[in-house]
mmCIF file as gemmi writes it, N, C-alpha and C atoms, coordinates in Angstrom:
data_model
loop_
_atom_site.group_PDB
_atom_site.id
_atom_site.type_symbol
_atom_site.label_atom_id
_atom_site.label_alt_id
_atom_site.label_comp_id
_atom_site.label_asym_id
_atom_site.label_entity_id
_atom_site.label_seq_id
_atom_site.pdbx_PDB_ins_code
_atom_site.Cartn_x
_atom_site.Cartn_y
_atom_site.Cartn_z
_atom_site.occupancy
_atom_site.B_iso_or_equiv
_atom_site.pdbx_formal_charge
_atom_site.auth_seq_id
_atom_site.auth_asym_id
_atom_site.pdbx_PDB_model_num
ATOM 1 N N . UNK Axp A 1 ? 112.181 24.244 -36.752 1 0 ? 1 A 1
ATOM 2 C CA . UNK Axp A 1 ? 112.354 24.601 -35.364 1 0 ? 1 A 1
ATOM 3 C C . UNK Axp A 1 ? 112.014 26.081 -35.194 1 0 ? 1 A 1
ATOM 4 N N . UNK Axp A 2 ? 111.331 26.384 -34.133 1 0 ? 2 A 1
ATOM 5 C CA . UNK Axp A 2 ? 110.957 27.767 -33.832 1 0 ? 2 A 1
ATOM 6 C C . UNK Axp A 2 ? 112.171 28.544 -33.333 1 0 ? 2 A 1
ATOM 7 N N . UNK Axp A 3 ? 112.169 29.87 -33.497 1 0 ? 3 A 1
ATOM 8 C CA . UNK Axp A 3 ? 113.265 30.689 -32.957 1 0 ? 3 A 1
ATOM 9 C C . UNK Axp A 3 ? 113.378 30.521 -31.448 1 0 ? 3 A 1
ATOM 10 N N . UNK Axp A 4 ? 114.59 30.637 -30.934 1 0 ? 4 A 1
ATOM 11 C CA . UNK Axp A 4 ? 114.86 30.493 -29.502 1 0 ? 4 A 1
ATOM 12 C C . UNK Axp A 4 ? 115.481 31.781 -28.971 1 0 ? 4 A 1
ATOM 13 N N . UNK Axp A 5 ? 115.051 32.194 -27.783 1 0 ? 5 A 1
ATOM 14 C CA . UNK Axp A 5 ? 115.664 33.337 -27.12 1 0 ? 5 A 1
ATOM 15 C C . UNK Axp A 5 ? 116.967 32.872 -26.491 1 0 ? 5 A 1
ATOM 16 N N . UNK Axp A 6 ? 118.089 33.56 -26.811 1 0 ? 6 A 1
ATOM 17 C CA . UNK Axp A 6 ? 119.399 33.16 -26.301 1 0 ? 6 A 1
ATOM 18 C C . UNK Axp A 6 ? 120.205 34.377 -25.891 1 0 ? 6 A 1
ATOM 19 N N . UNK Axp A 7 ? 121.184 34.111 -25.02 1 0 ? 7 A 1
ATOM 20 C CA . UNK Axp A 7 ? 122.116 35.161 -24.628 1 0 ? 7 A 1
ATOM 21 C C . UNK Axp A 7 ? 123.541 34.692 -24.921 1 0 ? 7 A 1
ATOM 22 N N . UNK Axp A 8 ? 124.428 35.637 -25.134 1 0 ? 8 A 1
ATOM 23 C CA . UNK Axp A 8 ? 125.83 35.309 -25.406 1 0 ? 8 A 1
ATOM 24 C C . UNK Axp A 8 ? 126.502 34.94 -24.094 1 0 ? 8 A 1
ATOM 25 N N . UNK Axp A 9 ? 127.093 33.76 -24.058 1 0 ? 9 A 1
ATOM 26 C CA . UNK Axp A 9 ? 127.826 33.287 -22.885 1 0 ? 9 A 1
ATOM 27 C C . UNK Axp A 9 ? 129.308 33.621 -23.023 1 0 ? 9 A 1
ATOM 28 N N . UNK Axp A 10 ? 129.854 33.417 -24.229 1 0 ? 10 A 1
ATOM 29 C CA . UNK Axp A 10 ? 131.268 33.732 -24.457 1 0 ? 10 A 1
ATOM 30 C C . UNK Axp A 10 ? 131.52 34.031 -25.927 1 0 ? 10 A 1
ATOM 31 N N . UNK Axp A 11 ? 132.565 34.825 -26.153 1 0 ? 11 A 1
ATOM 32 C CA . UNK Axp A 11 ? 133.027 35.16 -27.506 1 0 ? 11 A 1
ATOM 33 C C . UNK Axp A 11 ? 134.527 35.335 -27.402 1 0 ? 11 A 1
ATOM 34 N N . UNK Axp A 12 ? 135.264 34.312 -27.841 1 0 ? 12 A 1
ATOM 35 C CA . UNK Axp A 12 ? 136.723 34.361 -27.73 1 0 ? 12 A 1
ATOM 36 C C . UNK Axp A 12 ? 137.414 34.709 -29.047 1 0 ? 12 A 1
ATOM 37 N N . UNK Axp A 13 ? 136.642 35.131 -30.04 1 0 ? 13 A 1
ATOM 38 C CA . UNK Axp A 13 ? 137.213 35.473 -31.337 1 0 ? 13 A 1
ATOM 39 C C . UNK Axp A 13 ? 137.189 34.319 -32.325 1 0 ? 13 A 1
ATOM 40 N N . UNK Axp A 14 ? 137.269 33.077 -31.811 1 0 ? 14 A 1
ATOM 41 C CA . UNK Axp A 14 ? 137.225 31.894 -32.664 1 0 ? 14 A 1
ATOM 42 C C . UNK Axp A 14 ? 135.887 31.178 -32.586 1 0 ? 14 A 1
ATOM 43 N N . UNK Axp A 15 ? 135.11 31.481 -31.558 1 0 ? 15 A 1
ATOM 44 C CA . UNK Axp A 15 ? 133.795 30.874 -31.408 1 0 ? 15 A 1
ATOM 45 C C . UNK Axp A 15 ? 132.91 31.761 -30.534 1 0 ? 15 A 1
ATOM 46 N N . UNK Axp A 16 ? 131.615 31.624 -30.754 1 0 ? 16 A 1
ATOM 47 C CA . UNK Axp A 16 ? 130.621 32.339 -29.961 1 0 ? 16 A 1
ATOM 48 C C . UNK Axp A 16 ? 129.67 31.289 -29.407 1 0 ? 16 A 1
ATOM 49 N N . UNK Axp A 17 ? 129.474 31.304 -28.088 1 0 ? 17 A 1
ATOM 50 C CA . UNK Axp A 17 ? 128.586 30.349 -27.439 1 0 ? 17 A 1
ATOM 51 C C . UNK Axp A 17 ? 127.341 31.078 -26.947 1 0 ? 17 A 1
ATOM 52 N N . UNK Axp A 18 ? 126.18 30.56 -27.357 1 0 ? 18 A 1
ATOM 53 C CA . UNK Axp A 18 ? 124.891 31.109 -26.952 1 0 ? 18 A 1
ATOM 54 C C . UNK Axp A 18 ? 124.151 30.059 -26.13 1 0 ? 18 A 1
ATOM 55 N N . UNK Axp A 19 ? 123.389 30.503 -25.129 1 0 ? 19 A 1
ATOM 56 C CA . UNK Axp A 19 ? 122.6 29.58 -24.317 1 0 ? 19 A 1
ATOM 57 C C . UNK Axp A 19 ? 121.184 30.102 -24.207 1 0 ? 19 A 1
ATOM 58 N N . UNK Axp A 20 ? 120.224 29.195 -24.328 1 0 ? 20 A 1
ATOM 59 C CA . UNK Axp A 20 ? 118.811 29.549 -24.266 1 0 ? 20 A 1
ATOM 60 C C . UNK Axp A 20 ? 118.422 30.126 -22.922 1 0 ? 20 A 1
ATOM 61 N N . UNK Axp A 21 ? 117.445 31.024 -22.953 1 0 ? 21 A 1
ATOM 62 C CA . UNK Axp A 21 ? 116.945 31.674 -21.742 1 0 ? 21 A 1
ATOM 63 C C . UNK Axp A 21 ? 115.418 31.629 -21.734 1 0 ? 21 A 1
ATOM 64 N N . UNK Axp A 22 ? 114.851 31.966 -20.602 1 0 ? 22 A 1
ATOM 65 C CA . UNK Axp A 22 ? 113.403 32.148 -20.5 1 0 ? 22 A 1
ATOM 66 C C . UNK Axp A 22 ? 113.107 33.618 -20.703 1 0 ? 22 A 1
ATOM 67 N N . UNK Axp A 23 ? 112.078 33.906 -21.438 1 0 ? 23 A 1
ATOM 68 C CA . UNK Axp A 23 ? 111.655 35.286 -21.649 1 0 ? 23 A 1
ATOM 69 C C . UNK Axp A 23 ? 110.832 35.731 -20.453 1 0 ? 23 A 1
ATOM 70 N N . UNK Axp A 24 ? 111.144 36.925 -19.943 1 0 ? 24 A 1
ATOM 71 C CA . UNK Axp A 24 ? 110.411 37.484 -18.817 1 0 ? 24 A 1
ATOM 72 C C . UNK Axp A 24 ? 109.714 38.767 -19.247 1 0 ? 24 A 1
ATOM 73 N N . UNK Axp A 25 ? 108.5 38.926 -18.799 1 0 ? 25 A 1
ATOM 74 C CA . UNK Axp A 25 ? 107.742 40.146 -19.03 1 0 ? 25 A 1
ATOM 75 C C . UNK Axp A 25 ? 107.313 40.661 -17.668 1 0 ? 25 A 1
ATOM 76 N N . UNK Axp A 26 ? 107.721 41.874 -17.354 1 0 ? 26 A 1
ATOM 77 C CA . UNK Axp A 26 ? 107.425 42.493 -16.063 1 0 ? 26 A 1
ATOM 78 C C . UNK Axp A 26 ? 107.833 41.578 -14.904 1 0 ? 26 A 1
ATOM 79 N N . UNK Axp A 27 ? 108.991 40.934 -15.045 1 0 ? 27 A 1
ATOM 80 C CA . UNK Axp A 27 ? 109.538 40.093 -13.989 1 0 ? 27 A 1
ATOM 81 C C . UNK Axp A 27 ? 108.969 38.693 -13.905 1 0 ? 27 A 1
ATOM 82 N N . UNK Axp A 28 ? 108.025 38.344 -14.745 1 0 ? 28 A 1
ATOM 83 C CA . UNK Axp A 28 ? 107.411 37.015 -14.716 1 0 ? 28 A 1
ATOM 84 C C . UNK Axp A 28 ? 107.818 36.219 -15.948 1 0 ? 28 A 1
ATOM 85 N N . UNK Axp A 29 ? 108.229 34.964 -15.713 1 0 ? 29 A 1
ATOM 86 C CA . UNK Axp A 29 ? 108.603 34.101 -16.827 1 0 ? 29 A 1
ATOM 87 C C . UNK Axp A 29 ? 107.364 33.647 -17.59 1 0 ? 29 A 1
ATOM 88 N N . UNK Axp A 30 ? 107.497 33.591 -18.905 1 0 ? 30 A 1
ATOM 89 C CA . UNK Axp A 30 ? 106.422 33.117 -19.758 1 0 ? 30 A 1
ATOM 90 C C . UNK Axp A 30 ? 106.71 31.638 -20.053 1 0 ? 30 A 1
ATOM 91 N N . UNK Axp A 31 ? 105.866 30.724 -19.583 1 0 ? 31 A 1
ATOM 92 C CA . UNK Axp A 31 ? 106.151 29.279 -19.701 1 0 ? 31 A 1
ATOM 93 C C . UNK Axp A 31 ? 106.462 28.803 -21.115 1 0 ? 31 A 1
ATOM 94 N N . UNK Axp A 32 ? 105.825 29.354 -22.117 1 0 ? 32 A 1
ATOM 95 C CA . UNK Axp A 32 ? 106.039 28.882 -23.491 1 0 ? 32 A 1
ATOM 96 C C . UNK Axp A 32 ? 107.376 29.346 -24.074 1 0 ? 32 A 1
ATOM 97 N N . UNK Axp A 33 ? 108.141 30.13 -23.323 1 0 ? 33 A 1
ATOM 98 C CA . UNK Axp A 33 ? 109.431 30.618 -23.822 1 0 ? 33 A 1
ATOM 99 C C . UNK Axp A 33 ? 110.602 30.012 -23.054 1 0 ? 33 A 1
ATOM 100 N N . UNK Axp A 34 ? 110.437 28.811 -22.522 1 0 ? 34 A 1
ATOM 101 C CA . UNK Axp A 34 ? 111.526 28.15 -21.812 1 0 ? 34 A 1
ATOM 102 C C . UNK Axp A 34 ? 112.486 27.545 -22.825 1 0 ? 34 A 1
ATOM 103 N N . UNK Axp A 35 ? 113.576 28.234 -23.072 1 0 ? 35 A 1
ATOM 104 C CA . UNK Axp A 35 ? 114.551 27.787 -24.069 1 0 ? 35 A 1
ATOM 105 C C . UNK Axp A 35 ? 115.88 27.386 -23.429 1 0 ? 35 A 1
ATOM 106 N N . UNK Axp A 36 ? 115.875 27.135 -22.109 1 0 ? 36 A 1
ATOM 107 C CA . UNK Axp A 36 ? 117.105 26.756 -21.408 1 0 ? 36 A 1
ATOM 108 C C . UNK Axp A 36 ? 117.653 25.411 -21.868 1 0 ? 36 A 1
ATOM 109 N N . UNK Axp A 37 ? 116.867 24.623 -22.536 1 0 ? 37 A 1
ATOM 110 C CA . UNK Axp A 37 ? 117.311 23.317 -23.01 1 0 ? 37 A 1
ATOM 111 C C . UNK Axp A 37 ? 118.116 23.368 -24.301 1 0 ? 37 A 1
ATOM 112 N N . UNK Axp A 38 ? 118.363 24.591 -24.813 1 0 ? 38 A 1
ATOM 113 C CA . UNK Axp A 38 ? 119.053 24.733 -26.095 1 0 ? 38 A 1
ATOM 114 C C . UNK Axp A 38 ? 120.29 25.618 -25.974 1 0 ? 38 A 1
ATOM 115 N N . UNK Axp A 39 ? 121.27 25.33 -26.817 1 0 ? 39 A 1
ATOM 116 C CA . UNK Axp A 39 ? 122.461 26.154 -26.934 1 0 ? 39 A 1
ATOM 117 C C . UNK Axp A 39 ? 122.939 26.128 -28.375 1 0 ? 39 A 1
ATOM 118 N N . UNK Axp A 40 ? 123.788 27.068 -28.712 1 0 ? 40 A 1
ATOM 119 C CA . UNK Axp A 40 ? 124.314 27.149 -30.068 1 0 ? 40 A 1
ATOM 120 C C . UNK Axp A 40 ? 125.744 27.653 -29.996 1 0 ? 40 A 1
ATOM 121 N N . UNK Axp A 41 ? 126.631 26.98 -30.698 1 0 ? 41 A 1
ATOM 122 C CA . UNK Axp A 41 ? 128.022 27.412 -30.777 1 0 ? 41 A 1
ATOM 123 C C . UNK Axp A 41 ? 128.342 27.702 -32.232 1 0 ? 41 A 1
ATOM 124 N N . UNK Axp A 42 ? 128.843 28.887 -32.496 1 0 ? 42 A 1
ATOM 125 C CA . UNK Axp A 42 ? 129.259 29.29 -33.836 1 0 ? 42 A 1
ATOM 126 C C . UNK Axp A 42 ? 130.781 29.231 -33.881 1 0 ? 42 A 1
ATOM 127 N N . UNK Axp A 43 ? 131.324 28.42 -34.774 1 0 ? 43 A 1
ATOM 128 C CA . UNK Axp A 43 ? 132.774 28.314 -34.956 1 0 ? 43 A 1
ATOM 129 C C . UNK Axp A 43 ? 133.145 29.272 -36.078 1 0 ? 43 A 1
ATOM 130 N N . UNK Axp A 44 ? 134.145 30.119 -35.822 1 0 ? 44 A 1
ATOM 131 C CA . UNK Axp A 44 ? 134.506 31.181 -36.757 1 0 ? 44 A 1
ATOM 132 C C . UNK Axp A 44 ? 135.905 31.003 -37.329 1 0 ? 44 A 1
ATOM 133 N N . UNK Axp A 45 ? 136.077 31.503 -38.542 1 0 ? 45 A 1
ATOM 134 C CA . UNK Axp A 45 ? 137.397 31.632 -39.165 1 0 ? 45 A 1
ATOM 135 C C . UNK Axp A 45 ? 137.398 32.996 -39.83 1 0 ? 45 A 1
ATOM 136 N N . UNK Axp A 46 ? 138.31 33.844 -39.432 1 0 ? 46 A 1
ATOM 137 C CA . UNK Axp A 46 ? 138.359 35.226 -39.912 1 0 ? 46 A 1
ATOM 138 C C . UNK Axp A 46 ? 137.009 35.921 -39.682 1 0 ? 46 A 1
ATOM 139 N N . UNK Axp A 47 ? 136.401 35.631 -38.51 1 0 ? 47 A 1
ATOM 140 C CA . UNK Axp A 47 ? 135.125 36.209 -38.066 1 0 ? 47 A 1
ATOM 141 C C . UNK Axp A 47 ? 133.946 35.848 -38.985 1 0 ? 47 A 1
ATOM 142 N N . UNK Axp A 48 ? 134.095 34.778 -39.773 1 0 ? 48 A 1
ATOM 143 C CA . UNK Axp A 48 ? 132.991 34.254 -40.575 1 0 ? 48 A 1
ATOM 144 C C . UNK Axp A 48 ? 132.634 32.876 -40.046 1 0 ? 48 A 1
ATOM 145 N N . UNK Axp A 49 ? 131.346 32.57 -40.004 1 0 ? 49 A 1
ATOM 146 C CA . UNK Axp A 49 ? 130.88 31.286 -39.48 1 0 ? 49 A 1
ATOM 147 C C . UNK Axp A 49 ? 131.228 30.17 -40.458 1 0 ? 49 A 1
ATOM 148 N N . UNK Axp A 50 ? 131.928 29.141 -39.954 1 0 ? 50 A 1
ATOM 149 C CA . UNK Axp A 50 ? 132.253 27.973 -40.776 1 0 ? 50 A 1
ATOM 150 C C . UNK Axp A 50 ? 131.529 26.712 -40.293 1 0 ? 50 A 1
ATOM 151 N N . UNK Axp A 51 ? 131.062 26.742 -39.026 1 0 ? 51 A 1
ATOM 152 C CA . UNK Axp A 51 ? 130.345 25.592 -38.487 1 0 ? 51 A 1
ATOM 153 C C . UNK Axp A 51 ? 129.468 26.053 -37.327 1 0 ? 51 A 1
ATOM 154 N N . UNK Axp A 52 ? 128.299 25.423 -37.206 1 0 ? 52 A 1
ATOM 155 C CA . UNK Axp A 52 ? 127.38 25.679 -36.095 1 0 ? 52 A 1
ATOM 156 C C . UNK Axp A 52 ? 127.13 24.35 -35.392 1 0 ? 52 A 1
ATOM 157 N N . UNK Axp A 53 ? 127.034 24.408 -34.082 1 0 ? 53 A 1
ATOM 158 C CA . UNK Axp A 53 ? 126.671 23.229 -33.307 1 0 ? 53 A 1
ATOM 159 C C . UNK Axp A 53 ? 125.434 23.576 -32.489 1 0 ? 53 A 1
ATOM 160 N N . UNK Axp A 54 ? 124.367 22.839 -32.701 1 0 ? 54 A 1
ATOM 161 C CA . UNK Axp A 54 ? 123.139 23.011 -31.946 1 0 ? 54 A 1
ATOM 162 C C . UNK Axp A 54 ? 123.153 22.012 -30.798 1 0 ? 54 A 1
ATOM 163 N N . UNK Axp A 55 ? 122.992 22.51 -29.576 1 0 ? 55 A 1
ATOM 164 C CA . UNK Axp A 55 ? 122.946 21.653 -28.391 1 0 ? 55 A 1
ATOM 165 C C . UNK Axp A 55 ? 121.51 21.557 -27.909 1 0 ? 55 A 1
ATOM 166 N N . UNK Axp A 56 ? 121.059 20.335 -27.702 1 0 ? 56 A 1
ATOM 167 C CA . UNK Axp A 56 ? 119.758 20.094 -27.067 1 0 ? 56 A 1
ATOM 168 C C . UNK Axp A 56 ? 120.074 19.377 -25.754 1 0 ? 56 A 1
ATOM 169 N N . UNK Axp A 57 ? 120.268 20.188 -24.704 1 0 ? 57 A 1
ATOM 170 C CA . UNK Axp A 57 ? 120.757 19.678 -23.432 1 0 ? 57 A 1
ATOM 171 C C . UNK Axp A 57 ? 119.826 18.643 -22.819 1 0 ? 57 A 1
ATOM 172 N N . UNK Axp A 58 ? 118.525 18.853 -22.918 1 0 ? 58 A 1
ATOM 173 C CA . UNK Axp A 58 ? 117.581 17.93 -22.308 1 0 ? 58 A 1
ATOM 174 C C . UNK Axp A 58 ? 117.55 16.573 -23.005 1 0 ? 58 A 1
ATOM 175 N N . UNK Axp A 59 ? 118.048 16.494 -24.228 1 0 ? 59 A 1
ATOM 176 C CA . UNK Axp A 59 ? 118.099 15.23 -24.98 1 0 ? 59 A 1
ATOM 177 C C . UNK Axp A 59 ? 119.52 14.685 -25.091 1 0 ? 59 A 1
ATOM 178 N N . UNK Axp A 60 ? 120.486 15.43 -24.504 1 0 ? 60 A 1
ATOM 179 C CA . UNK Axp A 60 ? 121.895 15.049 -24.582 1 0 ? 60 A 1
ATOM 180 C C . UNK Axp A 60 ? 122.319 14.84 -26.042 1 0 ? 60 A 1
ATOM 181 N N . UNK Axp A 61 ? 121.947 15.818 -26.893 1 0 ? 61 A 1
ATOM 182 C CA . UNK Axp A 61 ? 122.178 15.702 -28.33 1 0 ? 61 A 1
ATOM 183 C C . UNK Axp A 61 ? 122.897 16.929 -28.864 1 0 ? 61 A 1
ATOM 184 N N . UNK Axp A 62 ? 123.816 16.71 -29.776 1 0 ? 62 A 1
ATOM 185 C CA . UNK Axp A 62 ? 124.505 17.783 -30.497 1 0 ? 62 A 1
ATOM 186 C C . UNK Axp A 62 ? 124.346 17.527 -31.985 1 0 ? 62 A 1
ATOM 187 N N . UNK Axp A 63 ? 124.013 18.58 -32.749 1 0 ? 63 A 1
ATOM 188 C CA . UNK Axp A 63 ? 123.902 18.473 -34.197 1 0 ? 63 A 1
ATOM 189 C C . UNK Axp A 63 ? 124.844 19.508 -34.798 1 0 ? 63 A 1
ATOM 190 N N . UNK Axp A 64 ? 125.765 19.043 -35.653 1 0 ? 64 A 1
ATOM 191 C CA . UNK Axp A 64 ? 126.729 19.936 -36.298 1 0 ? 64 A 1
ATOM 192 C C . UNK Axp A 64 ? 126.284 20.274 -37.703 1 0 ? 64 A 1
ATOM 193 N N . UNK Axp A 65 ? 126.383 21.554 -38.037 1 0 ? 65 A 1
ATOM 194 C CA . UNK Axp A 65 ? 126.088 22.045 -39.378 1 0 ? 65 A 1
ATOM 195 C C . UNK Axp A 65 ? 127.372 22.657 -39.92 1 0 ? 65 A 1
ATOM 196 N N . UNK Axp A 66 ? 127.869 22.138 -41.03 1 0 ? 66 A 1
ATOM 197 C CA . UNK Axp A 66 ? 129.086 22.66 -41.648 1 0 ? 66 A 1
ATOM 198 C C . UNK Axp A 66 ? 128.681 23.553 -42.799 1 0 ? 66 A 1
ATOM 199 N N . UNK Axp A 67 ? 129.258 24.743 -42.853 1 0 ? 67 A 1
ATOM 200 C CA . UNK Axp A 67 ? 128.892 25.742 -43.849 1 0 ? 67 A 1
ATOM 201 C C . UNK Axp A 67 ? 129.975 25.789 -44.917 1 0 ? 67 A 1
ATOM 202 N N . UNK Axp A 68 ? 129.549 25.765 -46.158 1 0 ? 68 A 1
ATOM 203 C CA . UNK Axp A 68 ? 130.496 25.911 -47.266 1 0 ? 68 A 1
ATOM 204 C C . UNK Axp A 68 ? 130.936 24.633 -47.772 1 0 ? 68 A 1
């Protein structure tokens, strides 16, 4: 999977939620950088990532990755 441009939506200390964005150059969106269909949630324990959830909103799909 190619890298996705994302912004932080929330960080409550136990998890960080990222949501895909469109990249803009000089105020214009670049069509090939439409990443709004993706999200990522990092689940933390003692500020270390223990699980990641990849959201593919346009496919109504979630994929969980467990670390360790």
